N, C-alpha and C positions, 0 to 999 in steps of 0.2 A: 424358471426363473434363469437355464442354458442363454433362451436368444436374446435374451437382454443383455448379455455381455458379447454378444456377437454385435449389438450396438454401441454397448459403451465404447470396446475396446477400439472404434478406429478415429483412436485422439493422439497428439502430441503430446508431451510431456508438460505438464502446467504445474506453474510454484504456487500450486492449491496445497501451503506451505502451512496452512491452517493444518490440514486432513495429514500430512505426512506424504504425498505419493501424487499420485497423477493427477490433473483438468482435466476431468473428461465430459463429451458433451453428445449427448443425445438429440437435443432440438438443432438446429440449423438456423442460426442470426444469418437477416441480413446486415450486407458489407457496409460501415459506415467510415467518415474521415475525422477521426479522433484529434485532436489534440489539447493540451493543455495550456488556459486558458494564457496568453501570452503575456508576458512580459513587457513590458513598455520600456524604446527604446527612450518562601516556596510551599507554597499553601495554594490551593485551588479548590474554589466554590462548587461545589456538586448541587445540585434540583433534587430534592426525593422524588422519584418518578408516582411516588400514589399520589399525586398533585398535580399531576401532568396535565393541560388539558382543561382543568377546571376552569379556565375561564372561558375558554369556548362558546362563541354563541353566536352560531351565522347569521342571527336575525340583525346580530347591534356588535359586525365586526370593525374597532377602531387601532388601526394602523400608529397613531402619534406617539403612543407614550412606549411602544419596543423601541418607534425608528429613533425616540430621543433617547431613550437607555445606551442605546447600538452605535450609534456615530461617534458619543464621546467615545468608545470605547474600539472604533478602526482605526487604525492609525496607517499613514501611508508612509510604506518599508520600496526606499533606494539601495541599487544596488550599485555601489563606486570601484568603478577598476582604474587602479593608476599603477599608469606605467611612464615611459621614454619613449622617444619617435625621434629621427633623425630630423637635425635644423639646416641639415648642412648636405652639398655631395658627396665631400667625404666622411660625414658619420654615415651614409649612406651604406655609400660602398665599406665601410670598416665590422657594419651588420650585417652586410648581408657577407663578409668573412670569417667574420666571427663567432655571430650571433649574438651579440652584443652590440646591444645600444647606447649611444653615450650623451642622449639630444639634453633635454630638457623636460624633466618630469612633466607629465601628465595626467588631468583629473577627468575622468570621464563618467559620466551615468550607461552604463553598462541597463539597466532594466528599473521598471518598477514593478510595485503591486501592492497589495495589503495586505496586512496583519491583523489581529484580535491581543487587545491584550486580558490576561485573565487570571491575573494579583493586580492587589494595589501599588504594590513593591517593581512592576515593572519586567513581568515574563509577558510574551510579545508569542503567540502561535504562527504559522506563517505555511503556505508554501516552501520544499526544496529548489522549486528550478524557478523561485524570486530570486533568491539569495545565494543561489551556486555563484563558486569561482569570485564571491564579492573579494574585495582586495581592505572593502571599507561600506559597512551597513547603516545607511542615516533613516531616522525615523520619524515623521513626521506626526505630529499629533491633529487631533480638529482645534485646538487652542493655536493653530501654525507653532508651536514651538517646536525647536529638532536637537535631537540625541542622534547618540553616536551607540550600537548596537553593538553586543560581541552574540555569535555562538554556540548556544550551550550544548546543542545539540541536532544530529539531520537524520531523516529515514527517509531514506531514498527509494527507496523500495513502495514505500506507502506518499508518497511528496508531502512528507510533513518537517519540519521546523522550526527548533522553539531559538527564541533569539530573548537576551535584554538589555533594560537601558535603564540606568542604574536613578531612578527618579521614587516620590515616593507619592501614596493618598492620589494615585487614578485612578478615576472610573473605568472598569472594568468588569468584563462577560461572566456571568455563571454558566454552567454546563448544567444543558438540560438531556437529557434519556432519550437518545438516539431509538432505540431498541421498540419506544414505544407512539415512536414517528408515524401520522397514518395518513398513505395517500388520498389525497385529497384535501389537505387543511395545509391552511394559508401560512404563506413565511412571506419571509424580508432578507433580500441579499443586500448586502452594506459595503464599497467598497468604495477604491478611485478609480474604477474606469477613464480612461483615456485619459487623465493627470485631470480630470474633473473628482477633486475627495468630497466626500462626504453623499456620495453618490445611495441613495434607497431604493430599490427597483420591488415591490409587489411581486405572490402568482401565488398558485399552491405544489403540493408537493404531489409532480405527476406519477412517481414509481419510486421503487426501492432495493437497492440489490443489482446494481445494474453494472456489471462486466462489460468493459466500453473496448479492452482490447483480449479478445476472447481468441488465443492459441499462444500466446504471450505466456512467458512463466510468472506473472505476476498475478494474483488474483486481489477483482478490486470487487468491490461491491460498495460503490457510490449511492447515494438521492440525488434522485432527480427532479429539478425543479421548471417551471417555466416563469420562475422571475429573470430577467433581465439578469446575465452576468455579457463580461463584454475582456479583452483585453486591457488588466488594469486589476481586474476583480480578483484577480489571485489572490488566497490569504486571505481576504473577507470573508465575514460574517452570513450564516444563516441560519436568523432566527426566526421562535414563533414570535405568533403575536404578543408572548407575557412577557420579550426578550430574552429567552433564555437562549443559548448556544447548541444550535445541532447540527448542526456540518461544517466545514472549512470550505470556503471557495474555491474549486481546484481546475473544473473542464470544462471543454465545450465544444460539440459535434457540430463542424459548421464549414463549410464550402468556401469559404469569403474569411472568413478569422475575425466574424462578430458573430451575434446572438442571433439567432434563427427563431428560437425557440426551446433550444433546449440545453440546462447548463447542469454541472454533477457536483456533489460536493461530499468530500470525504465523515461520514457520519462520525456526531459529536464521540462516543462513546468509542474509538477508533484513535482517533485522534487525544482524547485526554488519558488513554492507555499508555501509547505512544509518550507525550510526556512525562507521564507519571517513572515510566522507566529509569527512561533520560535523566530524570531528575534522580532518581534516585541508583540506578547501575551505571550508567556512564550512556549505556548501549539499550537496544531493546531490545529485550526479554518475548523471544516469541516459543507459542508453545502450541504442538501441533495434536491432531487426536489418534490419527494412524488406522487412515482409511485408504483405499483406492475407490473411487465414486464417480457419480455422476448423475444429473438432476434426470429422473421418470422423467419420461413423456406421456400422452395418451393413448399412443401407439403402443409402444410399451409394453403397457400398465393391457390393455384390449387381449393381446396377443398371451401375458401368461396368466388370465381371466383373475388379475388386482383388480379390489373394488373400489382404491384410491389414483389419479392419476398424480398426483403431485408427490415431491418429497425424493430422499436423495440416497438412490441403490447405493449397493457396497458390494466388491467386486474383490478384494478379499482384506485381510486387514495385517495390521501391525503394529507392539508399542503398547500403549493403553490401551488403545481398543482391544486389540486378540487377548490381552490379556482379564478384562473384560469380558468376554465373551460370546463377542458378534462377531458373524460368521461371513463368507460369501451367499450372498441373498436374501439378505437383511432390507428394508426399507426403513428412511431412518425418518418419523414425520414431524417429532418436535425434541428442544435442547432447552433445557432450564426451562422449562416452559411455553417457550418461545418457536412457534410453529414454522416448518423446515417447509417451505415450500420447493427450492431448486437450492445448488451445491449452494449458490452465491451467500444465503442466506444462514447455513452453516458454518461455511467460513468466516462470513465476517463479524458470527456472533466468539469464533473461538480467535479472532486474534484483539477480542478483549479481553482475555482471559493471559494467565503468565505459566509456567509451569508450574506442574503439581497442581495445580490446581484441578476440582475435581465439579467434573457436570453430568446431568443425569442426562440420559439417553432416550427416547420413546422410538422402540419401530415395532415394524411387521414380521413375524417369523413365522412362513403354511398359513396367512390369516388371523394368527393370534398376537396379539397384542402385547408387548415387553417391556421391562424397564431395566439399564443398566448404569451404574454408576463409571465414569472412565473418569483416569487420572491423566490428566495430559503431563507429556513427555517434550521434554526442550528441542528446539528447531537448532541445528547446528548448524554451520557451513564454516568452510576458510579459504581466504582469499589466495591461491599462488598466481600474483602479481606477475615471476617473468611471465609464465603463460596468459594473462591477461583472462580468466577464467577464475568461478569460484564455487567450491563442490560442498555435496552434501554427504548425509548415509547415505545409502542405497540399502532398499527394505529386499527383503527375499523375490518378492514375487518381481522387480523392475531385474534384479539377476538373473533371475530364468531367463530372462528373453534373449541374457548373452547367453548362456547357458553357463553360466561362470554360479560362486560361490565364494566369491571374493571380488573387491573394487567398492569405488564409490565413484558416484555421480555426477553429473557434473550439470550443476544449479546453473549457474545465468555466465553469460561474460561479463566482462567487468567494464567494458565500453560499448557503446553503439556502434562505432565502429570494426569491431572483431563480429562478427558471423561463423559461429559454428550451432550446428543441429543439438541442442543440447540432449534430445533423447536418443541419438544413435549409437554414443557412444559409451560407456565405462572407463574408469584408468585404474587400472590393475594393478601397478608396480609405478611406486616412484624411488627415483635411483635406485632399482633393481631391489626393490624390498617391495613383498606384499604390503599391502593397505587392505584393512577390512571398515574402515569407516574413519570419522573426522579426526578423533584422539590418535591414530596412524599416523596420520598424514601429520599432525603437529610437531609428531615426535619426531617424523624423520627430520621436518625442517628447525628444527629446537637443533639437533644433528649433525648439520648442516653447515659449513665455514660462511662466512661470509660472499664472500665469491664466488662458489662452487658453485655451478652451471647446475639446471635440474633437468631430472632426463624424464622423462612423463611416457607410459606404456599404456594404450591404449586398445581398446576391446570391439569391435563393431560386434552386431548381431549373428554373422555369421562363424564369427570365433576365431576371426584373423585378428592376431594382435601387430602392435607398429611402434617403435619408438621414436619419441623426436626431444629431441636437446633444446632448454631456452637457457637463455644468458639473460 
């Protein structure tokens, strides 16, 4: 198994937050240009998966019923920004001098996308990038009625947002179970591309578990489809031929900014869990399994005389996985009865779970199949606004790379404008106080005065420490 380690440990820090540690790669992927589908300038209903797919009949596929159900539940979402602009040279000079504009109020459409009504009383799921930065949000139904919407909550990392309009008796879409979506299955994409309202396109599920940005800290697991998705489709519905919501259309790969055959949707189970968390807790409750690992590839399997060539190799354990008896060298093949072929299969499923949920892990150890129950733990983060970073707990295996037994890890920058190598440093002290976990960091900030500067001590892998002050 040690040969596998040498193949796995050639990676950067990833936000395999559902695993709790690294996102490690064993397979090289082709580089491609990825973009969110560009925006243009409390009860939910769930479907029992035991009935999923019973209506499918490849000899007699009819999209009309699903299309009719869906178009009435997909809305046009407009992101409206309200600002002021100078109306004279004097006002312009005042703005340049003071940073404040005293001109007339202006109202401008920043972008437009789609959304899906998921309850009859007006809850709507869309993409976070569709409504981000909006001063107002306008929602137009298929019957052309327009409403103001309020933001209930967002999950920027998953690009999901929940908004609401004040109306009752609305048409809505039930959630399907995305765990049971099959490659090759017929699907419809419904949205408002190029402001062409209520547009329906058809295609198939081309693949599952797609991670478009391997190398960043966000673990993704999209449904890939060849149903046409274009600018304006963001936040729209991906449905099966029963009219059940199986995904939220989110991204495309394109060198032109328009559809060239590849579209990607957030699986419905992931979106549903985020929505439920936002409604119940006000934020997203993220669970972790507690492993470091990566996708097993055929070369590694052959080198180590393994009987399988798919699964997730464990290079270290922590939290619930460690307590359950999993250890380095184990190969995860199944979780709760769902086959695990690659890392994205595992993380996508964990993203539908909450802290303290229990999952069943099937794995191979020395050629023998074993089963363990693992209790998931909570993934915790804390935003240090002054430094523009978000931190999280560091497991022992990660700290060992810095020859340290204390410190917290940098999870991600809070802005795309900030570039920091999240894998190369840990924070060992804040305001000269040793920090071991997120709770320690919270205590430091709780005890600091409002205008007190923040002193962070960073440590690199050579053991060198430097301190910086942020205000």
